[in-house]
N, C-alpha and C positions, 0 to 999 in steps of 0.2 A: 579465641574466635568466639565472635558473638552471634548470637541466635536470632533467626528469624520466626517474629511472632507479632501479636497486633500490638505490642505495646510499644515494639521496634518503627512498626509503620508509621503508627500514630505519631512518634517522634520526627519523622522525616516531612509531617506536614507542618511542622510549627515554624513560625514567623523564625524565631530565634537559633534555629539546626544551622549547624555547622556542615552537614552533610548538602554539598551542591548537584551530585550527579547519584545515578546508581548505573554501574556496568556492567556489562554481561559478555563474556568472550566463549564462543562456543566452537572447538574445532569441529571440522566436517572431514567427508572423506566419500569419494567416488564408491557407486556401487559395484563397478567394473574393475577389475584388476588393471587393464590397461592405462588406468588413470586418465584417458584423455574424457575432457569435459567441453561442452560448446557454450562460450558465454553470450550474452546478447548481441547481434548485430545492430549497426547503427548505420545508418546515410552515410556515404562517403568515407568513414573512417573505419568500417568494419567492427572489430573488436575494441573494448576500450581498455589498452593498454598501456600505460606510464611507465616510463624510465628513470631509474633514480640515478644522482648523481654518481653510485658506484656499480651501475650498471644492471642492476635488478629491476627486473620487468615484474609490476603488478596489474593485475587484470581484474577490473570488476565484474563479479559474476551475476551480480542481484542489485539493483539499484536502491536507492532509499526509497523513494517514491515506489516500486515492484515491491518493494516489501510491506510498505505500509496498504498497498493494495492488496496482499496476501495475507495478514494481518487482520484486516478490518472485519471481511466476511466468516470469520472465527464467530462472530456474534450472530452469523443466523443459524448456526448450529444448536440443536438441542440442548447442549451441554451448557450453552454459554446466551441462548437467547433471552433467560428469563433477566439477565443483567442488565439490559440496553430497552429503551420503547421499541415498539414494532411499528414501522412507517412503511408504509409502500403508495407506490403511484401508479394509477391504473393509466395504463396509455390506450391510443385509438387502435381498436383492431384493423385487420387488412380488408381484403377484399371480403373474405369467408367471413367477416365478422367478428373472429376470434379478439377477446379483450386481451393484452400484455400486462402484467406487473411487475414494477421491479422496486427494489428495497432501496430505502435510503442510504444504506449501507455499501451498496453496490456502486451508487452515483461518484463519476469521478473526482468532484470538486463539493462535493458533501452537500452539507447547508447552503452553501454557494452555488450550488448548481443552475443551470439555466432551466431544468425539468422542477426544481424547486417553485423557482421563481415563476413558472406558468401555471401554478397552483392555488388553489384557497390556503394553503399552507404560506405564502408568500408575507404575508400580514405578519405573523407570529415570527416567521424568521428574521423580520426587518425590525420588528421590535426588541427581539433577542439579541441581535449585532449592537443596535443604539444602546442597549441598557450594558453593554459590555464596553462599549467604546466611551461612554458618558459617564457611568456610574463604576466602572469597572466590575460591574454584578454580571460573572457567567450563568445564575442560576437557572435563567429561563432557556437557556442555548441549550446547556445541560440538561435541563430536561424533554428538550424535543430531540437534540441531535448531540448526544452528549461526546460521538467518536470523532465529531467536526474540532471537540477540544484536545482528544486524546492524540490523534492523526493531523491537526491543523486545518486551516481553513482559512482562505482568501473571500472575503465577500465581493468578490470583483463585480457584480451586474448590480448592485445597490448601494452599500453602507463604506464600502471599502477597506474597512476592519480585517485585518490580518492577524492570525493566532498562530503563534509557532507550533511545533509538533512537539509532544510531553513525551511522546518514545520516536527514536529513529533508530532504524537496522539498515545495515549493507552488508553483503557478501563479497568476498573479495579473495583471491588468491595470488600467493607471493611465488616470487621465483620462476615466472611461466615461459614456458616454450611455445611459439606460435605455428599450428600446423598447417598446412594444405591439403585441400585435397583437388581430386578430379573426378567427372563424370562425362558420362554418353549418353543421348538422349537417342534409340532408332526408333525411327517413324515408321509409318506403312509403307512409306513413297516407293520404296523398293517392289511394293507387291502390286501395286498397281501397273494396268496396263499401259501403253504410252499414249493411248488415247484420252485415256483421264487423267494423266499425267500433265499432257499440254493442255488440256481443258483448266486443270485448275491453276496452270502458269498462266494464263492468257487472263482468267479470272482474278487472279493477284497482282497479276500488272494494273489490269481495270481499275481495279480498287484500291490499287497503291498501299498493297498490305504485303508483309512478309508471309510465304507459305509455313514460317516456323510459328508465326502467332496461334496458328491454330491446329499446330501438331502434325504438318503434310511435310515437315522437313527434318533431318537429324539435327542435333543442337550438341554440340560439345562443350563442357564446363570444365574451363581449366585455373587453377591457380586460386579456387574460392576457399572462404577460410576452412578450415576444417580442424576446428579444435583447439585447444591448448591439454600441456603436462603441465603439473603445476609439481615444482623440485621442493618448493616449499610448503607452508599451511595454506588450506584454503579452511577459512573461518569466517563467522558471523558475529559481526559486532553490535550489541545493543547497547543506546544509553536512554538513559530516562531521565529528563531535565527536571530535577526540584525547585530552581529557581522559578521556572516558566510555569509550575503548579503552584507555587506559592504566590503568585503574580492574581491569581484568581481569588475574587472575594464573592461572598454572599449577600445580604440585607444587614446582617449582623456578626457577632461573634461564633454563635453557636451553629448560624444558617453556612458561615466560611467553613468551619471543621465538616460538616457534614457533607460541604459540595466538596472539597480537597480529598478527604477520605473515599469518596465515590470516585471521583477520577481517578485516586492513585490504583483504588482497587482495578478499574479496568484497564489501567496501563499496564502495572503488574503482569493480568491475567495474558494481556496480549503479548507482553513480552518473554513469558515464559511458557506458553500452551506450545508443545510440539508441532511444527508446521509440517505439510507434506513438503520434502523438498523436490519433487520433481517439477524443476524449474521451468524447462523446455525441452524439446526434442534434443537428445543426447548426454543432458543434463539433470541426470539424479543421483543426489547425493544422499547419505545418512550421517544421524549425530555421530559422530567419533568416540565417545565418551559417555557413561553414565551420569556424571554428576557435573552441574552445571560451575562456573565460578564467577562468583559475583564481585564488585566490590562496591561500598557505600565510600565514595569519595569526598574529602573533606576539602572546605575552602582553602587551609593550609595542612600541612604536615601529612601523615602518612594515613592511607586509606585503611578502611575495615575489609577483611575477605568473609565471604559466606560462600562455603562451598557446600554445595546441596545436592542431595540425589533429586535428578529431574524431576521424577513423580513425588517425590515427597513435598518437595518445594512448592509444587504448583498446587499439591493439595492444601497446603496451609494458606497460600493467595488467596485460593478461590473459596474458602471460609470468610476469610477477610472481605472479598469482592462481595459475596451473599449478603453478609450482614452489613456491609457500608451501604448496599444497594438499597435494601429492605428500609435502613434510617432514611436514608436520600428520600425515597418515595416515587420508585421507578411505576411510570403507568403502566398498567397491565394489559390494558385495552389496545387492541390492534388498528391504529388510523390509519385508511385508505384516502388517498387525495386523487380526483380526476385530474390528469392533463387538459389545461384549457387552452385551446389555441386561438381565441381572441386574445387572454394575457400573453401569449409565447409573440404574437403580431406586437401587442405593445410594448415588450421588452426588446424586439427588434425596432422599434421607433425611437425607445428609450436611448437606445447604443448608438443610432444616428445623429440624434440630437447633441450626445456627448463627443462626438466626434466633429459635429461642428462647432463647438466650443472651442476644443485645441485647436 
């Protein structure tokens, strides 16, 4: 079984490498003995549960997008913040005058977010995306917003450049049985005197609003989703796309090597850091095994297995990530950009122009 070390990781970024992807399979388990977990609930469909041809039902417990949103904020923590530039946006305060800040790592569309486009950072982002689109040079974007390359981005409000995720993860549960539950809300209605009840009824009728809206009526809830029990595995599947990584370039061979090493380090850190698996109310999971099973997947033939103790493997990766970040030259100074309402208005006008053209 091959060893995970710097030499191995360096080989993964080379253009002639036949390793096309890295995959990680992690078995998870509920913390509660009942085994009941609550997947996310979606409008119109409830839980996302698919039935295979043999009748087995698979539930999505956490989507690719949701997993990315859980991994990216890791780089806000003291342990990892040295690996990425620190960029914050200052938003106008409320009536009290209090100013609020949000990190680039917290924005839904990353470097392509409307907040970024509404600050002085917009010009830098435009230039970075254009260099990537025209020359294939991702260095500038990696300098200012590297997680936009790691977790993917779409500059839908500017250059229209799209970048695939270097790392994607999803959590699923196999062979599930869907449960239902019921509940009863008992309001204060029965405790009110008759005159007050009559007054509330008249007011509700006048305003054309139901008493239950403001909690003045009992409200039963029957047949709502009550979680699932997984008779099969609950697992987290992580994939690192080395083809997408090797499609990124710098200005020359040396710059390309520094860029790919840096992004690989960030990607591996995000993939191997232990997440807090409190996904939502009723869905608190844990890692079921001490070791992680990694595979280096070849273009053809058998994959290479890497069976690593999670903590030890992450330590090796952190050493690589710190070294590659230092060589790449991560900006140590915190950058703060102020939200500009005039730029935001201009962005809305641009959107209207684009709509008219279509």
